[in-house]
PDB file of N, CA, C and O in Angstrom:
ATOM      1  N   UNK A   1       5.537   2.510   2.780  1.00  0.00           N
ATOM      2  CA  UNK A   1       4.279   2.248   2.146  1.00  0.00           C
ATOM      3  C   UNK A   1       4.431   2.535   0.656  1.00  0.00           C
ATOM      4  O   UNK A   1       5.058   3.513   0.250  1.00  0.00           O
ATOM      5  N   UNK A   2       3.846   1.666  -0.132  1.00  0.00           N
ATOM      6  CA  UNK A   2       3.865   1.852  -1.578  1.00  0.00           C
ATOM      7  C   UNK A   2       2.451   1.630  -2.109  1.00  0.00           C
ATOM      8  O   UNK A   2       1.845   0.582  -1.889  1.00  0.00           O
ATOM      9  N   UNK A   3       1.952   2.622  -2.797  1.00  0.00           N
ATOM     10  CA  UNK A   3       0.586   2.590  -3.319  1.00  0.00           C
ATOM     11  C   UNK A   3       0.549   2.075  -4.750  1.00  0.00           C
ATOM     12  O   UNK A   3       1.459   2.324  -5.540  1.00  0.00           O
ATOM     13  N   UNK A   4      -0.527   1.348  -5.070  1.00  0.00           N
ATOM     14  CA  UNK A   4      -0.778   0.922  -6.449  1.00  0.00           C
ATOM     15  C   UNK A   4      -1.808   1.856  -7.080  1.00  0.00           C
ATOM     16  O   UNK A   4      -1.607   2.347  -8.191  1.00  0.00           O
ATOM     17  N   UNK A   5      -2.913   2.101  -6.368  1.00  0.00           N
ATOM     18  CA  UNK A   5      -3.968   2.945  -6.917  1.00  0.00           C
ATOM     19  C   UNK A   5      -4.842   3.571  -5.838  1.00  0.00           C
ATOM     20  O   UNK A   5      -5.363   4.667  -6.041  1.00  0.00           O
ATOM     21  N   UNK A   6      -5.016   2.915  -4.706  1.00  0.00           N
ATOM     22  CA  UNK A   6      -5.995   3.347  -3.707  1.00  0.00           C
ATOM     23  C   UNK A   6      -5.414   4.201  -2.595  1.00  0.00           C
ATOM     24  O   UNK A   6      -5.993   5.227  -2.238  1.00  0.00           O
ATOM     25  N   UNK A   7      -4.283   3.796  -2.043  1.00  0.00           N
ATOM     26  CA  UNK A   7      -3.734   4.495  -0.884  1.00  0.00           C
ATOM     27  C   UNK A   7      -3.439   5.959  -1.162  1.00  0.00           C
ATOM     28  O   UNK A   7      -3.889   6.842  -0.432  1.00  0.00           O
ATOM     29  N   UNK A   8      -2.695   6.207  -2.203  1.00  0.00           N
ATOM     30  CA  UNK A   8      -2.344   7.566  -2.613  1.00  0.00           C
ATOM     31  C   UNK A   8      -2.748   7.712  -4.076  1.00  0.00           C
ATOM     32  O   UNK A   8      -1.940   7.462  -4.969  1.00  0.00           O
ATOM     33  N   UNK A   9      -3.974   8.107  -4.323  1.00  0.00           N
ATOM     34  CA  UNK A   9      -4.433   8.193  -5.714  1.00  0.00           C
ATOM     35  C   UNK A   9      -3.527   9.078  -6.566  1.00  0.00           C
ATOM     36  O   UNK A   9      -3.051  10.125  -6.128  1.00  0.00           O
ATOM     37  N   UNK A  10      -3.305   8.619  -7.798  1.00  0.00           N
ATOM     38  CA  UNK A  10      -2.514   9.389  -8.758  1.00  0.00           C
ATOM     39  C   UNK A  10      -3.192   9.280 -10.116  1.00  0.00           C
ATOM     40  O   UNK A  10      -4.276   8.709 -10.235  1.00  0.00           O
ATOM     41  N   UNK A  11      -2.553   9.825 -11.129  1.00  0.00           N
ATOM     42  CA  UNK A  11      -3.127   9.823 -12.477  1.00  0.00           C
ATOM     43  C   UNK A  11      -3.125   8.441 -13.115  1.00  0.00           C
ATOM     44  O   UNK A  11      -3.856   8.199 -14.076  1.00  0.00           O
ATOM     45  N   UNK A  12      -2.303   7.528 -12.583  1.00  0.00           N
ATOM     46  CA  UNK A  12      -2.218   6.195 -13.182  1.00  0.00           C
ATOM     47  C   UNK A  12      -1.891   5.155 -12.112  1.00  0.00           C
ATOM     48  O   UNK A  12      -1.448   5.495 -11.015  1.00  0.00           O
ATOM     49  N   UNK A  13      -2.114   3.900 -12.444  1.00  0.00           N
ATOM     50  CA  UNK A  13      -1.763   2.784 -11.573  1.00  0.00           C
ATOM     51  C   UNK A  13      -0.251   2.615 -11.617  1.00  0.00           C
ATOM     52  O   UNK A  13       0.353   2.657 -12.689  1.00  0.00           O
ATOM     53  N   UNK A  14       0.353   2.426 -10.463  1.00  0.00           N
ATOM     54  CA  UNK A  14       1.804   2.257 -10.388  1.00  0.00           C
ATOM     55  C   UNK A  14       2.105   0.933  -9.713  1.00  0.00           C
ATOM     56  O   UNK A  14       2.011   0.818  -8.491  1.00  0.00           O
ATOM     57  N   UNK A  15       2.471  -0.079 -10.512  1.00  0.00           N
ATOM     58  CA  UNK A  15       2.728  -1.413  -9.970  1.00  0.00           C
ATOM     59  C   UNK A  15       4.002  -2.016 -10.552  1.00  0.00           C
ATOM     60  O   UNK A  15       4.482  -1.613 -11.611  1.00  0.00           O
ATOM     61  N   UNK A  16       4.533  -2.996  -9.820  1.00  0.00           N
ATOM     62  CA  UNK A  16       5.683  -3.735 -10.321  1.00  0.00           C
ATOM     63  C   UNK A  16       5.186  -4.954 -11.101  1.00  0.00           C
ATOM     64  O   UNK A  16       3.983  -5.102 -11.320  1.00  0.00           O
ATOM     65  N   UNK A  17       6.098  -5.820 -11.519  1.00  0.00           N
ATOM     66  CA  UNK A  17       5.714  -6.966 -12.344  1.00  0.00           C
ATOM     67  C   UNK A  17       4.942  -8.039 -11.573  1.00  0.00           C
ATOM     68  O   UNK A  17       4.440  -8.989 -12.174  1.00  0.00           O
ATOM     69  N   UNK A  18       4.841  -7.895 -10.241  1.00  0.00           N
ATOM     70  CA  UNK A  18       4.057  -8.831  -9.430  1.00  0.00           C
ATOM     71  C   UNK A  18       2.707  -8.246  -9.022  1.00  0.00           C
ATOM     72  O   UNK A  18       1.921  -8.904  -8.340  1.00  0.00           O
ATOM     73  N   UNK A  19       2.440  -7.011  -9.439  1.00  0.00           N
ATOM     74  CA  UNK A  19       1.156  -6.374  -9.135  1.00  0.00           C
ATOM     75  C   UNK A  19       1.104  -5.619  -7.820  1.00  0.00           C
ATOM     76  O   UNK A  19       0.021  -5.316  -7.320  1.00  0.00           O
ATOM     77  N   UNK A  20       2.277  -5.310  -7.248  1.00  0.00           N
ATOM     78  CA  UNK A  20       2.326  -4.549  -6.001  1.00  0.00           C
ATOM     79  C   UNK A  20       2.703  -3.099  -6.282  1.00  0.00           C
ATOM     80  O   UNK A  20       3.457  -2.808  -7.210  1.00  0.00           O
ATOM     81  N   UNK A  21       2.167  -2.200  -5.469  1.00  0.00           N
ATOM     82  CA  UNK A  21       2.391  -0.776  -5.656  1.00  0.00           C
ATOM     83  C   UNK A  21       3.841  -0.357  -5.591  1.00  0.00           C
ATOM     84  O   UNK A  21       4.651  -0.947  -4.877  1.00  0.00           O
ATOM     85  N   UNK A  22       4.152   0.689  -6.362  1.00  0.00           N
ATOM     86  CA  UNK A  22       5.514   1.232  -6.379  1.00  0.00           C
ATOM     87  C   UNK A  22       5.559   2.728  -6.050  1.00  0.00           C
ATOM     88  O   UNK A  22       6.644   3.294  -5.910  1.00  0.00           O
ATOM     89  N   UNK A  23       4.396   3.372  -5.925  1.00  0.00           N
ATOM     90  CA  UNK A  23       4.363   4.803  -5.620  1.00  0.00           C
ATOM     91  C   UNK A  23       4.545   5.008  -4.117  1.00  0.00           C
ATOM     92  O   UNK A  23       3.698   4.574  -3.336  1.00  0.00           O
ATOM     93  N   UNK A  24       5.641   5.665  -3.691  1.00  0.00           N
ATOM     94  CA  UNK A  24       5.833   5.900  -2.259  1.00  0.00           C
ATOM     95  C   UNK A  24       4.640   6.652  -1.671  1.00  0.00           C
ATOM     96  O   UNK A  24       4.104   7.577  -2.280  1.00  0.00           O
ATOM     97  N   UNK A  25       4.246   6.235  -0.486  1.00  0.00           N
ATOM     98  CA  UNK A  25       3.055   6.772   0.158  1.00  0.00           C
ATOM     99  C   UNK A  25       3.305   6.804   1.660  1.00  0.00           C
ATOM    100  O   UNK A  25       4.047   5.970   2.179  1.00  0.00           O
ATOM    101  N   UNK A  26       2.706   7.739   2.354  1.00  0.00           N
ATOM    102  CA  UNK A  26       2.937   7.865   3.784  1.00  0.00           C
ATOM    103  C   UNK A  26       2.025   7.017   4.648  1.00  0.00           C
ATOM    104  O   UNK A  26       0.951   6.594   4.221  1.00  0.00           O
ATOM    105  N   UNK A  27       2.464   6.782   5.847  1.00  0.00           N
ATOM    106  CA  UNK A  27       1.696   6.009   6.821  1.00  0.00           C
ATOM    107  C   UNK A  27       0.351   6.674   7.090  1.00  0.00           C
ATOM    108  O   UNK A  27      -0.649   5.984   7.288  1.00  0.00           O
ATOM    109  N   UNK A  28       0.314   7.993   7.097  1.00  0.00           N
ATOM    110  CA  UNK A  28      -0.930   8.715   7.363  1.00  0.00           C
ATOM    111  C   UNK A  28      -2.013   8.384   6.340  1.00  0.00           C
ATOM    112  O   UNK A  28      -3.188   8.284   6.692  1.00  0.00           O
ATOM    113  N   UNK A  29      -1.621   8.214   5.071  1.00  0.00           N
ATOM    114  CA  UNK A  29      -2.599   7.883   4.031  1.00  0.00           C
ATOM    115  C   UNK A  29      -3.198   6.501   4.280  1.00  0.00           C
ATOM    116  O   UNK A  29      -4.403   6.316   4.110  1.00  0.00           O
ATOM    117  N   UNK A  30      -2.381   5.532   4.679  1.00  0.00           N
ATOM    118  CA  UNK A  30      -2.877   4.192   4.980  1.00  0.00           C
ATOM    119  C   UNK A  30      -3.855   4.256   6.150  1.00  0.00           C
ATOM    120  O   UNK A  30      -4.948   3.694   6.085  1.00  0.00           O
ATOM    121  N   UNK A  31      -3.466   4.925   7.194  1.00  0.00           N
ATOM    122  CA  UNK A  31      -4.328   5.037   8.370  1.00  0.00           C
ATOM    123  C   UNK A  31      -5.643   5.709   8.003  1.00  0.00           C
ATOM    124  O   UNK A  31      -6.701   5.271   8.453  1.00  0.00           O
ATOM    125  N   UNK A  32      -5.600   6.763   7.194  1.00  0.00           N
ATOM    126  CA  UNK A  32      -6.817   7.457   6.788  1.00  0.00           C
ATOM    127  C   UNK A  32      -7.740   6.543   5.992  1.00  0.00           C
ATOM    128  O   UNK A  32      -8.950   6.538   6.220  1.00  0.00           O
ATOM    129  N   UNK A  33      -7.186   5.770   5.060  1.00  0.00           N
ATOM    130  CA  UNK A  33      -7.997   4.834   4.277  1.00  0.00           C
ATOM    131  C   UNK A  33      -8.692   3.828   5.193  1.00  0.00           C
ATOM    132  O   UNK A  33      -9.873   3.533   5.012  1.00  0.00           O
ATOM    133  N   UNK A  34      -7.969   3.309   6.164  1.00  0.00           N
ATOM    134  CA  UNK A  34      -8.543   2.326   7.083  1.00  0.00           C
ATOM    135  C   UNK A  34      -9.604   2.958   7.987  1.00  0.00           C
ATOM    136  O   UNK A  34     -10.649   2.358   8.239  1.00  0.00           O
ATOM    137  N   UNK A  35      -9.331   4.166   8.470  1.00  0.00           N
ATOM    138  CA  UNK A  35     -10.307   4.864   9.317  1.00  0.00           C
ATOM    139  C   UNK A  35     -11.576   5.195   8.544  1.00  0.00           C
ATOM    140  O   UNK A  35     -12.665   5.218   9.116  1.00  0.00           O
ATOM    141  N   UNK A  36     -11.437   5.454   7.239  1.00  0.00           N
ATOM    142  CA  UNK A  36     -12.598   5.771   6.401  1.00  0.00           C
ATOM    143  C   UNK A  36     -13.368   4.523   5.986  1.00  0.00           C
ATOM    144  O   UNK A  36     -14.388   4.621   5.304  1.00  0.00           O
ATOM    145  N   UNK A  37     -12.886   3.346   6.396  1.00  0.00           N
ATOM    146  CA  UNK A  37     -13.575   2.111   6.086  1.00  0.00           C
ATOM    147  C   UNK A  37     -13.295   1.567   4.701  1.00  0.00           C
ATOM    148  O   UNK A  37     -14.039   0.721   4.206  1.00  0.00           O
ATOM    149  N   UNK A  38     -12.223   2.043   4.064  1.00  0.00           N
ATOM    150  CA  UNK A  38     -11.845   1.561   2.738  1.00  0.00           C
ATOM    151  C   UNK A  38     -10.883   0.388   2.874  1.00  0.00           C
ATOM    152  O   UNK A  38      -9.779   0.540   3.398  1.00  0.00           O
ATOM    153  N   UNK A  39     -11.303  -0.776   2.405  1.00  0.00           N
ATOM    154  CA  UNK A  39     -10.409  -1.930   2.520  1.00  0.00           C
ATOM    155  C   UNK A  39      -9.184  -1.781   1.628  1.00  0.00           C
ATOM    156  O   UNK A  39      -9.280  -1.280   0.508  1.00  0.00           O
ATOM    157  N   UNK A  40      -8.051  -2.209   2.120  1.00  0.00           N
ATOM    158  CA  UNK A  40      -6.809  -2.158   1.365  1.00  0.00           C
ATOM    159  C   UNK A  40      -6.177  -3.544   1.415  1.00  0.00           C
ATOM    160  O   UNK A  40      -5.940  -4.081   2.497  1.00  0.00           O
ATOM    161  N   UNK A  41      -5.905  -4.125   0.248  1.00  0.00           N
ATOM    162  CA  UNK A  41      -5.164  -5.388   0.192  1.00  0.00           C
ATOM    163  C   UNK A  41      -3.700  -5.048   0.037  1.00  0.00           C
ATOM    164  O   UNK A  41      -3.331  -4.216  -0.792  1.00  0.00           O
ATOM    165  N   UNK A  42      -2.862  -5.694   0.839  1.00  0.00           N
ATOM    166  CA  UNK A  42      -1.442  -5.357   0.790  1.00  0.00           C
ATOM    167  C   UNK A  42      -0.585  -6.535   1.233  1.00  0.00           C
ATOM    168  O   UNK A  42      -1.029  -7.421   1.962  1.00  0.00           O
ATOM    169  N   UNK A  43       0.655  -6.510   0.767  1.00  0.00           N
ATOM    170  CA  UNK A  43       1.680  -7.427   1.262  1.00  0.00           C
ATOM    171  C   UNK A  43       2.428  -6.666   2.351  1.00  0.00           C
ATOM    172  O   UNK A  43       2.920  -5.560   2.128  1.00  0.00           O
ATOM    173  N   UNK A  44       2.506  -7.270   3.518  1.00  0.00           N
ATOM    174  CA  UNK A  44       3.167  -6.635   4.661  1.00  0.00           C
ATOM    175  C   UNK A  44       4.381  -7.467   5.024  1.00  0.00           C
ATOM    176  O   UNK A  44       4.259  -8.660   5.300  1.00  0.00           O
ATOM    177  N   UNK A  45       5.550  -6.846   5.025  1.00  0.00           N
ATOM    178  CA  UNK A  45       6.789  -7.516   5.421  1.00  0.00           C
ATOM    179  C   UNK A  45       7.110  -7.140   6.859  1.00  0.00           C
ATOM    180  O   UNK A  45       7.045  -5.973   7.245  1.00  0.00           O
ATOM    181  N   UNK A  46       7.459  -8.158   7.645  1.00  0.00           N
ATOM    182  CA  UNK A  46       7.760  -7.970   9.058  1.00  0.00           C
ATOM    183  C   UNK A  46       9.155  -8.524   9.325  1.00  0.00           C
ATOM    184  O   UNK A  46       9.514  -9.590   8.825  1.00  0.00           O
ATOM    185  N   UNK A  47       9.945  -7.786  10.121  1.00  0.00           N
ATOM    186  CA  UNK A  47      11.302  -8.258  10.415  1.00  0.00           C
ATOM    187  C   UNK A  47      11.311  -9.189  11.625  1.00  0.00           C
ATOM    188  O   UNK A  47      10.257  -9.481  12.189  1.00  0.00           O
ATOM    189  N   UNK A  48      12.475  -9.648  12.021  1.00  0.00           N
ATOM    190  CA  UNK A  48      12.622 -10.585  13.123  1.00  0.00           C
ATOM    191  C   UNK A  48      12.182 -10.039  14.465  1.00  0.00           C
ATOM    192  O   UNK A  48      11.918 -10.811  15.387  1.00  0.00           O
ATOM    193  N   UNK A  49      12.098  -8.731  14.593  1.00  0.00           N
ATOM    194  CA  UNK A  49      11.656  -8.100  15.840  1.00  0.00           C
ATOM    195  C   UNK A  49      10.158  -7.794  15.799  1.00  0.00           C
ATOM    196  O   UNK A  49       9.650  -7.035  16.624  1.00  0.00           O
ATOM    197  N   UNK A  50       9.460  -8.388  14.836  1.00  0.00           N
ATOM    198  CA  UNK A  50       8.011  -8.186  14.658  1.00  0.00           C
ATOM    199  C   UNK A  50       7.639  -6.743  14.345  1.00  0.00           C
ATOM    200  O   UNK A  50       6.564  -6.277  14.724  1.00  0.00           O
ATOM    201  N   UNK A  51       8.520  -6.045  13.660  1.00  0.00           N
ATOM    202  CA  UNK A  51       8.252  -4.681  13.227  1.00  0.00           C
ATOM    203  C   UNK A  51       7.925  -4.694  11.739  1.00  0.00           C
ATOM    204  O   UNK A  51       8.601  -5.363  10.958  1.00  0.00           O
ATOM    205  N   UNK A  52       6.888  -3.955  11.346  1.00  0.00           N
ATOM    206  CA  UNK A  52       6.549  -3.856   9.929  1.00  0.00           C
ATOM    207  C   UNK A  52       7.645  -3.071   9.223  1.00  0.00           C
ATOM    208  O   UNK A  52       7.993  -1.964   9.635  1.00  0.00           O
ATOM    209  N   UNK A  53       8.189  -3.653   8.151  1.00  0.00           N
ATOM    210  CA  UNK A  53       9.249  -2.968   7.395  1.00  0.00           C
ATOM    211  C   UNK A  53       8.731  -2.357   6.114  1.00  0.00           C
ATOM    212  O   UNK A  53       9.171  -1.270   5.739  1.00  0.00           O
ATOM    213  N   UNK A  54       7.805  -3.020   5.421  1.00  0.00           N
ATOM    214  CA  UNK A  54       7.231  -2.454   4.203  1.00  0.00           C
ATOM    215  C   UNK A  54       5.774  -2.908   4.056  1.00  0.00           C
ATOM    216  O   UNK A  54       5.388  -3.995   4.486  1.00  0.00           O
ATOM    217  N   UNK A  55       4.998  -2.040   3.440  1.00  0.00           N
ATOM    218  CA  UNK A  55       3.620  -2.343   3.081  1.00  0.00           C
ATOM    219  C   UNK A  55       3.483  -1.984   1.612  1.00  0.00           C
ATOM    220  O   UNK A  55       3.745  -0.846   1.221  1.00  0.00           O
ATOM    221  N   UNK A  56       3.069  -2.962   0.785  1.00  0.00           N
ATOM    222  CA  UNK A  56       2.880  -2.714  -0.638  1.00  0.00           C
ATOM    223  C   UNK A  56       1.453  -3.095  -1.012  1.00  0.00           C
ATOM    224  O   UNK A  56       1.046  -4.251  -0.901  1.00  0.00           O
ATOM    225  N   UNK A  57       0.712  -2.093  -1.455  1.00  0.00           N
ATOM    226  CA  UNK A  57      -0.674  -2.342  -1.866  1.00  0.00           C
ATOM    227  C   UNK A  57      -0.712  -3.321  -3.033  1.00  0.00           C
ATOM    228  O   UNK A  57       0.074  -3.214  -3.974  1.00  0.00           O
ATOM    229  N   UNK A  58      -1.622  -4.260  -2.961  1.00  0.00           N
ATOM    230  CA  UNK A  58      -1.831  -5.230  -4.043  1.00  0.00           C
ATOM    231  C   UNK A  58      -2.891  -4.680  -4.984  1.00  0.00           C
ATOM    232  O   UNK A  58      -4.005  -4.371  -4.560  1.00  0.00           O
ATOM    233  N   UNK A  59      -2.548  -4.557  -6.253  1.00  0.00           N
ATOM    234  CA  UNK A  59      -3.474  -3.990  -7.229  1.00  0.00           C
ATOM    235  C   UNK A  59      -4.522  -5.014  -7.624  1.00  0.00           C
ATOM    236  O   UNK A  59      -4.200  -6.160  -7.939  1.00  0.00           O
ATOM    237  N   UNK A  60      -5.770  -4.593  -7.605  1.00  0.00           N
ATOM    238  CA  UNK A  60      -6.875  -5.420  -8.084  1.00  0.00           C
ATOM    239  C   UNK A  60      -7.843  -4.507  -8.819  1.00  0.00           C
ATOM    240  O   UNK A  60      -8.497  -3.663  -8.207  1.00  0.00           O
ATOM    241  N   UNK A  61      -7.932  -4.681 -10.153  1.00  0.00           N
ATOM    242  CA  UNK A  61      -8.785  -3.785 -10.948  1.00  0.00           C
ATOM    243  C   UNK A  61     -10.257  -3.938 -10.628  1.00  0.00           C
ATOM    244  O   UNK A  61     -11.092  -3.251 -11.217  1.00  0.00           O
TER     245      UNK A  61
END
């Protein structure tokens, strides 16, 4: 998991040149955000075995 601003709040926005989060973040933080009803936009990569390999939050100001 990689946070831009919402998943794992920090002092600043952390994004790459495509606008996806770069701050490492744990699965628990994502689950907590979803359980709290906070929408999260993200790019999710899935491998050939249908397993999620990476989640990168999409930054939207």
